[in-house]
N, C-alpha and C positions, 0 to 999 in steps of 0.2 A: 822415880816412876810417877807419871802424871796420874791424875784421878781416872781419866778415861782408860789408860793402859791397865790400871788396877782393876777397873770394872770389867774390862774385856777378859782379864785373867779370871776374875770371879765367875763371869758368864761361862767361860770355857770349862772351869771346874764344875759348875752346876750341870752343864751338859754331860760331862763325864760321869758325875754322880748319878744323874738320871738314867744313863745307859747302864751303869752298874746295877742299879736297882731292878732292872729287867732281866739281868743275868740269872739263870737258874742256879748257878753255883752260889751266888750271893744270897739268893732267896732261901736256899736250903741251909745256910750258915747263919743262925740267929745273931751271933755276935757281930759278924761282918755286916749283916743287914741293918742292925741297930746303928752301927757306926755310920753307914751311908745315909740312913734316915735322919740322923742327927745333923750331918753335913747338909743334907737337902733342906731341912727345916731352917737352918741358919742362913743358907744362901738364897733361898727362894724370895724373901722380901727384898733383898738387895737387887736381885736380877729383875724382879717385877718392876721395881721403882726405876731401875736403869732403862728398861724397855719403854716405860712411860716417858722418861726423859728423852730418849732417842726419837720417839714419835712426836713429842712436842717440838723438838729441835728441827725435825723435818718440816713440820707445818710452819714453824717460824721462818725457816729459810725460804720456803715456797712463797709465803706472804711477803717477805722482804724482797725477793726477786720481782714479784709483781709490782710492788711499790717503787722499786728502783727503775723498772722499765719505763714507768710513766705512761701518759696517754690513756689513763683509765677514766671512765666516766665517774661522776661523783659518787653514785651509789656503790659501784664496784670498788672504788678506792676506799670508801668508808668500811666496806666489808673486809677488804684486805688489811686495812689498818687495825680493825678490831681483832682480826685473827692474829696479826703480828703482836699486838699488845697482850692479848690473852696468853699466847704461847710463850712470850718473853717472861711474863709473870710466872707461868706454870714451870718453866725451866728453872727459874730462880728458886722456887719453892721446892721442886724435886731435887735440885742440887743440894740444898740444905738437908733434906731428908736423907739423901745418900750419904752425906758426910756423917750424919748421926749413926746411920746403919753400919758404916765402916769403922766406927770406934770400937776398940777392943772391948770384949765383954769380960766381966769379972768372973 
């Protein structure tokens, strides 16, 4: 399973847990509610970081497309290059954060 597939699974589980936490049956069952809250707290930082990664990836791809098109004036090209570089670095940093977040906990 690739990292992206695993993250998509984690995000789907997070969405399911979020829905369960709004269910009156779960809310009225303290043990069940605590279990879902524990899952929520464990999954939330992973999902938030993954969402940040996807946003950086989108911005990176948009900047890359502009640069690949060519024909940009110097100022716009510099802006697109800065956006490209910034988001490439951000993706690398977030990727490392995600790897750490996915490590099994003791």
